[in-house]
C-alpha positions as CSV (number, residue, x, y, z in Angstrom):
1,M,0.0,0.0,0.0
2,D,1.1,3.5,-0.7
3,L,1.5,5.7,2.4
4,N,0.5,9.0,1.0
5,T,1.2,10.8,4.2
6,I,5.0,10.0,4.2
7,K,7.1,13.0,3.3
8,K,10.5,11.7,4.3
9,L,12.6,8.6,4.4
10,E,15.7,8.5,6.6
11,R,18.4,5.8,6.2
12,P,20.8,6.1,9.2
13,T,23.9,4.0,9.5
14,A,23.8,4.3,13.2
15,A,20.8,4.5,15.6
16,E,22.5,7.5,17.3
17,E,22.0,9.6,14.2
18,I,18.2,9.7,15.1
19,T,17.7,12.4,17.8
20,G,14.7,14.5,18.8
21,W,12.1,11.8,18.3
22,R,8.7,13.3,17.6
23,E,5.3,12.0,16.8
24,G,5.0,11.2,13.2
25,N,8.2,9.2,13.2
26,A,8.2,5.3,12.9
27,W,11.0,2.7,12.5
28,L,10.9,0.8,9.4
29,A,12.2,-2.8,9.4
30,G,10.4,-5.4,7.3
31,G,7.3,-3.0,6.8
32,T,4.9,-5.9,6.3
33,W,2.4,-4.4,8.8
34,L,3.4,-0.9,8.3
35,F,2.5,-1.0,4.5
36,S,-0.7,-3.2,5.1
37,E,-3.0,-0.3,6.0
38,P,-3.1,3.4,6.1
39,Q,-0.9,5.2,8.6
40,P,-2.4,8.7,8.6
41,K,-0.4,9.7,11.7
42,L,2.9,9.1,10.1
43,D,5.0,11.3,8.0
44,T,8.6,10.0,8.4
45,L,9.9,6.5,8.2
46,I,13.4,5.6,9.6
47,D,14.8,2.5,7.7
48,L,16.8,0.1,10.0
49,E,18.3,-1.7,6.8
50,G,21.4,0.5,6.7
51,L,22.3,-0.3,10.4
52,N,23.6,-3.8,8.9
53,W,23.0,-5.8,12.1
54,P,24.1,-9.5,11.8
55,P,20.7,-11.4,11.8
56,L,21.8,-14.4,13.9
57,E,24.9,-15.1,15.9
58,A,25.4,-18.4,17.7
59,S,27.9,-19.0,20.3
60,S,28.5,-21.1,23.5
61,A,26.5,-18.4,25.3
62,G,23.4,-18.9,23.1
63,L,21.8,-17.4,20.1
64,D,21.7,-13.6,19.4
65,L,19.0,-12.4,17.1
66,A,19.0,-8.8,15.7
67,A,15.4,-7.2,15.8
68,T,15.8,-7.0,12.0
69,C,16.3,-10.8,11.5
70,R,13.9,-12.1,8.9
71,I,11.4,-14.7,9.9
72,D,12.6,-17.1,7.1
73,E,16.1,-16.9,8.7
74,I,14.7,-18.1,12.0
75,E,12.9,-20.9,10.1
76,R,16.0,-22.1,8.4
77,F,18.3,-22.0,11.3
78,K,20.0,-25.3,12.4
79,G,21.5,-25.3,15.9
80,P,24.2,-27.6,17.3
81,P,23.1,-31.2,18.4
82,E,23.0,-30.2,22.0
83,W,20.5,-27.4,21.5
84,T,17.5,-29.8,21.6
85,A,15.0,-26.9,21.8
86,A,16.2,-25.3,18.5
87,P,13.4,-27.0,16.5
88,L,11.1,-24.4,18.4
89,L,12.3,-21.7,16.0
90,P,10.9,-23.2,12.9
91,E,7.7,-24.5,14.8
92,C,6.9,-21.0,16.0
93,S,7.8,-19.5,12.5
94,H,5.1,-21.9,10.9
95,A,2.7,-20.8,13.6
96,L,2.5,-17.4,12.0
97,L,-0.2,-16.4,9.5
98,M,1.9,-15.4,6.5
99,S,2.9,-16.4,3.1
100,F,6.5,-17.3,2.1
101,K,6.8,-13.8,0.6
102,I,5.9,-12.1,3.9
103,A,8.3,-14.5,5.8
104,R,11.3,-13.2,3.6
105,E,10.5,-9.6,4.7
106,A,8.8,-9.8,8.2
107,T,11.2,-9.3,11.1
108,V,11.4,-10.9,14.5
109,G,11.5,-7.6,16.2
110,G,8.5,-6.3,14.2
111,N,6.4,-9.4,15.4
112,I,7.6,-8.8,18.9
113,C,6.9,-5.0,18.9
114,M,3.4,-5.4,17.5
115,S,2.7,-7.3,20.7
116,L,-0.4,-9.2,19.5
117,P,-1.4,-12.3,21.6
118,A,-0.8,-14.5,18.7
119,G,2.8,-13.2,17.9
120,A,4.6,-16.3,17.7
121,M,8.0,-14.7,18.0
122,I,6.8,-13.6,21.4
123,S,6.0,-17.2,22.1
124,L,9.3,-18.4,20.9
125,T,11.4,-15.9,22.9
126,T,9.4,-16.0,26.1
127,S,9.4,-19.7,26.3
128,L,13.1,-19.9,25.7
129,E,13.8,-17.3,28.6
130,A,15.2,-14.7,26.2
131,V,16.4,-11.2,27.2
132,Y,15.8,-8.2,25.0
133,T,18.1,-5.4,24.7
134,L,16.3,-1.9,24.1
135,W,17.8,1.3,22.9
136,P,16.1,4.4,24.2
137,R,16.6,7.7,22.3
138,A,18.3,9.1,25.3
139,G,20.2,7.1,28.0
140,A,21.9,3.8,28.3
141,P,20.6,0.6,26.7
142,R,18.5,-1.5,28.9
143,K,17.8,-5.2,29.2
144,V,14.4,-6.6,29.8
145,P,13.2,-10.3,30.3
146,A,11.0,-11.3,27.3
147,I,8.3,-12.2,29.7
148,D,8.0,-8.8,30.9
149,F,8.0,-6.9,27.6
150,V,4.3,-7.4,26.4
151,T,1.8,-5.9,28.6
152,G,-1.5,-6.5,26.8
153,N,-3.1,-6.7,23.4
154,N,-0.9,-4.6,21.1
155,K,0.9,-3.1,24.3
156,N,4.4,-3.1,25.5
157,I,7.0,-1.3,27.6
158,L,8.6,0.6,24.8
159,A,9.0,4.3,25.3
160,P,8.4,6.7,22.4
161,G,11.3,6.2,19.9
162,E,12.7,3.3,21.9
163,L,14.2,0.6,19.7
164,L,14.3,-3.1,20.2
165,R,18.0,-3.9,19.2
166,S,18.3,-7.6,19.8
167,I,17.1,-10.7,21.5
168,H,19.5,-13.1,23.4
169,I,18.4,-16.7,23.8
170,P,20.5,-18.6,26.4
171,A,22.1,-21.9,25.6
172,S,20.7,-23.3,28.8
173,A,17.2,-22.8,27.7
174,L,18.0,-24.0,24.0
175,S,19.5,-27.3,25.6
176,K,16.3,-28.1,27.4
177,R,13.5,-30.7,26.4
178,Y,10.4,-29.2,25.2
179,A,6.7,-29.8,24.2
180,F,4.7,-27.6,21.8
181,R,1.1,-27.3,21.3
182,R,-0.9,-25.0,19.1
183,A,-4.4,-24.7,17.7
184,S,-6.4,-22.3,15.3
185,L,-9.9,-22.2,14.2
186,T,-8.8,-22.7,10.4
187,H,-6.0,-24.6,8.8
188,L,-3.7,-21.6,8.4
189,G,-5.3,-19.3,10.7
190,R,-4.1,-17.1,13.6
191,S,-3.3,-19.1,16.8
192,A,-6.1,-19.5,19.3
193,A,-3.6,-21.0,21.8
194,L,0.1,-21.6,21.5
195,I,1.6,-23.3,24.6
196,V,5.1,-24.4,25.3
197,G,6.6,-26.4,28.1
198,T,10.3,-26.8,28.7
199,Q,12.4,-28.9,31.1
200,D,16.0,-29.1,32.1
201,K,17.3,-32.4,31.1
202,S,19.0,-32.9,34.5
203,A,16.0,-31.9,36.5
204,R,12.2,-32.7,36.8
205,D,11.1,-29.1,36.6
206,L,8.5,-27.6,34.2
207,L,8.3,-24.1,32.8
208,L,4.9,-23.6,31.1
209,T,4.5,-20.6,28.7
210,I,0.9,-19.8,27.8
211,T,0.5,-17.3,24.8
212,A,-2.3,-16.5,22.2
213,A,-4.9,-17.5,24.5
214,T,-4.3,-14.6,26.8
215,P,-3.7,-11.0,26.1
216,R,-0.1,-11.2,27.2
217,P,2.3,-14.1,27.8
218,I,1.8,-16.0,31.1
219,Q,4.6,-18.2,32.5
220,I,4.2,-20.7,35.3
221,Y,7.4,-22.5,36.9
222,F,7.1,-25.8,38.8
223,A,10.2,-27.1,40.6
224,A,8.8,-30.6,39.9
225,V,6.4,-31.9,37.3
226,P,3.0,-31.2,39.0
227,T,0.0,-33.5,39.2
228,A,-2.8,-32.8,36.9
229,Q,-4.8,-31.2,39.6
230,A,-2.0,-28.9,40.8
231,L,-1.3,-27.8,37.2
232,R,-4.9,-26.9,36.7
233,R,-5.0,-25.1,40.0
234,A,-1.7,-23.1,39.2
235,I,-3.3,-21.9,35.9
236,D,-6.6,-20.8,37.6
237,E,-4.4,-18.9,40.2
238,R,-2.4,-17.0,37.3
239,I,-5.3,-16.5,34.8
240,P,-8.7,-15.3,36.2
241,A,-11.8,-16.6,34.5
242,D,-12.0,-13.3,32.6
243,G,-8.3,-13.3,31.7
244,Y,-8.7,-15.1,28.4
245,F,-8.6,-13.2,24.9
246,D,-11.8,-13.1,23.1
247,D,-11.8,-12.5,19.4
248,V,-12.8,-13.7,16.1
249,H,-10.0,-16.3,16.2
250,G,-11.6,-18.2,19.2
251,S,-14.0,-17.3,22.2
252,A,-12.6,-16.8,25.7
253,D,-14.1,-20.2,26.8
254,Y,-12.7,-22.0,23.9
255,K,-9.1,-20.7,24.8
256,H,-9.7,-21.5,28.4
257,H,-10.5,-25.1,27.3
258,L,-7.4,-25.2,25.0
259,T,-5.2,-23.9,27.8
260,Y,-6.2,-26.8,30.2
261,H,-6.1,-29.4,27.4
262,F,-2.8,-28.4,26.0
263,A,-1.1,-27.8,29.4
264,E,-2.2,-31.4,30.5
265,Q,-0.7,-32.8,27.3
266,I,2.6,-31.0,27.8
267,R,2.7,-32.1,31.6
268,S,2.1,-35.7,30.6
269,E,4.6,-35.6,27.8
270,L,7.5,-34.0,29.8
271,A,6.7,-36.3,32.9
272,R,7.8,-39.3,30.9
């Protein structure tokens, strides 16, 4: 879509070149949402392409993703054998409602910063205990746990002009066992519930991450795999009856049911 209110396109080679952030500015990465509908409040786009951030960097510490990393790069990533949770990257990529053309342009950071309940890059990074690095327009960079970033439907903690720079996924999380469950009302539809459980190979713990069914990610940790009753009770304690997201992709009651159903499947799988 042509954005007929845009008067200026800036192409910085360093984020520090952008000062004096004002209403009407917008960061441009993949642009797959930005160009999908009118943006009458915007008049300036600031293209991140010229910053040339390496999309993925793997090391003994874990995996570092630039916010500008494309979804298809995530989908094609192959980790070392000891990273047993690395298959979550393509699984979450496939959970997104997009064509292969969009996947080659849409970015990990864009999906996270849209902060929609069904944002599968949010599901991926929260379940793997990622940490985001944020760059404010003034002040030092700050690090935020992925689970604390999204605060509601299309809401997050970013200040005006603040930029999501990178995502660090620790090797300890990538080396866990995992179980993945997802459902949508249609074959290629937006997720109604996407739930991931992870478990340390040397422990009997369980980290359950609930996304899509709720406006923001919900994470519940158990030092040992709980009983079915204890699991359901913990979900009820963290998510009130009116805490499920109701939209055209599934009613709140439906998502409530899926959360119980998938959580029990994950508990049972990781208890084995």
